C-alpha positions as CSV (number, residue, x, y, z in Angstrom):
1,V,-24.1,59.8,44.6
2,Q,-25.2,63.5,44.4
3,V,-28.6,64.1,42.4
4,L,-28.8,67.8,41.0
5,A,-32.0,69.5,39.8
6,D,-33.3,68.8,36.3
7,S,-29.8,67.4,36.1
8,T,-28.7,63.5,35.5
9,T,-26.3,61.8,37.4
10,M,-24.5,58.8,35.7
11,V,-22.5,55.9,37.9
12,D,-20.9,53.3,36.0
13,F,-20.4,50.0,37.7
14,E,-18.0,47.5,36.9
15,L,-19.0,44.0,38.3
16,M,-16.4,41.3,39.2
17,P,-17.8,38.2,38.5
18,E,-17.9,35.3,40.6
19,P,-15.1,32.5,40.3
20,G,-15.7,29.1,39.0
21,I,-13.6,25.5,40.0
22,I,-11.4,23.6,38.4
23,A,-11.7,19.5,39.6
24,G,-10.7,16.8,38.5
25,S,-9.1,12.8,39.3
26,I,-5.6,12.0,38.9
27,D,-4.7,8.7,38.0
28,L,-0.6,6.5,38.0
29,V,-0.7,3.9,35.8
30,G,2.0,2.1,36.7
31,G,5.2,2.6,38.1
32,Y,5.4,3.2,42.0
33,G,4.5,7.0,42.7
34,N,2.1,8.5,45.3
35,V,-0.6,10.3,44.2
36,E,0.0,12.7,46.6
37,E,3.1,13.6,45.2
38,V,1.3,14.9,42.3
39,R,2.3,19.2,41.1
40,I,-0.5,20.9,40.0
41,I,0.5,24.2,38.7
42,I,-2.2,27.1,37.8
43,N,-1.0,30.2,37.1
44,G,2.5,29.3,39.3
45,V,0.8,28.5,42.2
46,T,1.2,24.8,43.2
47,Y,-1.7,22.6,44.6
48,H,-2.0,18.8,45.4
49,P,-4.6,16.5,45.0
50,S,-5.8,13.7,47.7
51,S,-4.9,10.2,48.4
52,T,-7.4,9.2,46.3
53,G,-6.4,12.0,43.8
54,Y,-9.2,14.0,43.7
55,Y,-8.4,17.7,43.2
56,E,-10.3,20.5,43.4
57,I,-9.0,24.5,43.0
58,S,-11.9,27.1,43.7
59,G,-11.4,30.6,43.4
60,L,-10.8,30.7,40.1
61,N,-11.6,34.0,37.5
62,P,-13.3,33.0,35.0
63,G,-11.1,33.0,31.9
64,T,-8.6,30.3,29.7
65,Y,-6.1,28.5,31.7
66,E,-2.7,25.8,31.7
67,I,-2.3,23.2,33.7
68,L,1.2,21.8,34.3
69,Y,0.7,18.1,36.2
70,L,4.4,17.2,37.3
71,L,5.5,13.5,39.1
72,E,8.8,12.6,39.6
73,A,9.4,9.5,37.4
74,Y,6.6,10.2,35.6
75,Y,5.8,12.3,32.5
76,D,5.0,15.5,32.3
77,K,1.1,16.0,31.0
78,L,0.7,20.2,30.7
79,V,-3.0,21.0,28.9
80,S,-3.9,23.9,28.2
81,G,-7.1,26.0,26.8
82,I,-8.9,24.9,29.7
83,E,-12.5,27.8,30.0
84,V,-13.5,28.2,33.4
85,Y,-16.7,29.5,33.5
86,S,-18.6,31.6,36.4
87,N,-20.1,29.2,39.2
88,Q,-18.7,26.3,37.0
89,I,-16.9,23.5,38.0
90,T,-14.7,22.5,34.6
91,T,-13.9,19.0,35.3
92,V,-10.3,17.7,34.1
93,D,-9.0,14.3,34.5
94,M,-5.4,13.3,33.9
95,T,-3.9,10.4,33.7
96,L,-0.1,9.9,34.6
97,N,2.2,7.3,32.7
98,P,6.2,6.3,34.3
99,E,8.7,7.4,32.6
100,V,10.2,3.9,30.8
101,G,13.7,3.2,28.8
102,C,14.6,0.1,26.4
103,L,17.6,-2.5,27.3
104,D,19.3,-3.9,24.2
105,G,22.3,-5.4,23.1
106,Y,23.7,-8.9,21.5
107,V,24.9,-11.6,22.7
108,T,27.3,-14.0,21.0
109,S,29.7,-16.9,22.3
110,V,33.3,-16.3,23.4
111,D,35.0,-19.9,21.5
112,L,33.3,-19.6,18.3
113,D,35.1,-16.1,16.8
114,G,31.7,-13.8,17.9
115,E,29.1,-16.4,16.8
116,P,25.4,-15.5,17.8
117,I,23.5,-16.8,19.9
118,E,19.7,-17.9,19.4
119,G,17.5,-18.3,22.2
120,A,19.6,-16.6,25.0
121,L,17.5,-15.5,27.8
122,V,18.6,-11.7,29.1
123,T,17.1,-10.9,31.7
124,A,16.5,-7.3,34.0
125,D,16.2,-6.9,37.5
126,G,15.9,-4.1,39.6
127,I,14.4,-2.9,42.9
128,R,11.8,-0.4,43.0
129,N,10.2,1.3,46.0
130,G,10.8,-2.0,47.8
131,T,9.4,-4.2,44.8
132,D,10.7,-6.3,42.0
133,N,10.6,-5.5,38.9
134,V,11.9,-8.0,36.1
135,Y,11.3,-7.4,32.8
136,Y,13.4,-10.1,30.3
137,A,13.7,-11.2,26.4
138,Y,15.1,-14.1,24.3
139,T,17.7,-13.0,21.7
140,D,16.4,-13.9,17.8
141,S,19.1,-15.1,15.1
142,T,21.5,-12.4,15.2
143,G,21.5,-12.6,19.0
144,Y,20.3,-9.6,19.4
145,Y,17.7,-8.7,22.6
146,L,15.6,-5.9,23.4
147,I,14.1,-5.3,26.2
148,C,11.4,-1.9,26.2
149,D,9.2,-0.6,28.9
150,V,11.7,-0.9,31.7
151,L,10.8,1.7,34.8
152,I,14.4,4.1,34.9
153,G,16.5,2.9,37.5
154,N,19.7,0.5,37.6
155,Y,19.2,-2.8,37.2
156,D,21.1,-6.6,37.6
157,I,21.2,-7.7,34.0
158,T,21.8,-11.5,33.4
159,A,22.4,-12.9,29.9
160,E,22.2,-17.4,29.8
161,A,21.7,-19.9,27.5
162,Y,22.0,-23.8,27.2
163,N,25.0,-25.5,27.2
164,Y,27.4,-21.8,28.2
165,Y,27.9,-20.4,31.1
166,S,25.4,-17.6,32.1
167,D,26.6,-13.9,32.9
168,S,25.7,-10.4,34.6
169,I,26.4,-6.9,34.4
170,S,25.1,-4.9,38.1
171,G,24.3,-1.3,38.4
172,V,23.0,-0.8,34.1
173,Q,21.3,2.4,34.3
174,V,18.3,3.0,32.2
175,L,17.7,6.7,31.2
176,V,14.5,8.0,30.4
177,D,13.5,7.1,26.4
178,S,16.8,6.4,25.7
179,T,18.2,2.5,25.0
180,T,21.2,1.1,27.1
181,T,23.2,-1.0,25.4
182,N,25.0,-3.7,27.5
183,N,26.6,-7.1,25.0
184,F,27.1,-10.5,26.4
185,E,30.0,-13.0,25.1
186,L,29.5,-16.2,26.9
187,M,31.9,-19.1,27.7
188,P,30.4,-22.5,26.3
189,E,30.0,-25.5,29.0
190,P,32.7,-27.8,29.0
191,G,31.9,-31.3,27.2
192,I,33.9,-35.3,27.8
193,I,35.4,-37.3,25.4
194,A,35.1,-40.8,26.4
195,G,35.3,-44.6,25.2
196,S,37.0,-47.7,25.7
197,I,40.5,-48.6,24.7
198,D,41.2,-52.5,24.0
199,L,44.6,-54.0,23.5
200,D,43.9,-56.4,20.6
201,G,46.8,-59.5,21.0
202,G,50.1,-58.7,22.8
203,Y,51.0,-58.3,26.3
204,G,50.6,-54.7,27.1
205,N,49.7,-52.6,29.6
206,V,46.5,-50.7,28.6
207,T,46.9,-47.9,31.7
208,E,49.7,-47.4,29.8
209,V,48.7,-45.8,26.7
210,D,49.2,-42.5,25.8
211,I,45.8,-40.3,24.7
212,I,46.8,-37.3,23.7
213,I,44.4,-33.8,23.3
214,N,46.0,-30.9,22.5
215,G,49.6,-31.9,23.6
216,V,47.9,-32.9,27.1
217,T,47.8,-36.6,27.8
218,Y,45.7,-38.9,29.5
219,H,45.8,-42.6,30.5
220,P,42.4,-44.9,30.8
């Protein structure tokens, strides 16, 4: 910079503010996700937390930021209006919840003109990451059942009721924020008619008595 006699030399400066930091912890509430696989996206750049869920992103110019948190089978989270200041840590903790759906339908009797079966047990059984997940509900007076907060994936669904044969449907897919409907018609277990026949007088042979039910003949 040259200084001249009887003159004022002007020198302007533009100073770069020192960067700040965004840090925090990510907690997976439910599900079977790996927290290290969470994608933390800031300004198009992706970061990942440690195995404990902690993350720290440094070298950020002061200003307002938006963070997107992504993990497969979990709901996305977007946080806006995050202020970063020079030489300061802005803490942003995050909780991610697993994606879920619902199952519903009706359980009725096959031979009673579709009469609803109240109190039938409906069970949804599926395996996620090697862990068996079981959900269940009982039908109401209309035969209706509803199972919610089911982790997305494929399930085997079984309906069973007292004095009825159980029925199952395999490979039912539960989709995020959707209700998958499956109806069941259960076959009643058989009953028995029994009794004794007495020949009051005469010389008949009781074993020759014809007992006819619905066109079918039986003998005592």
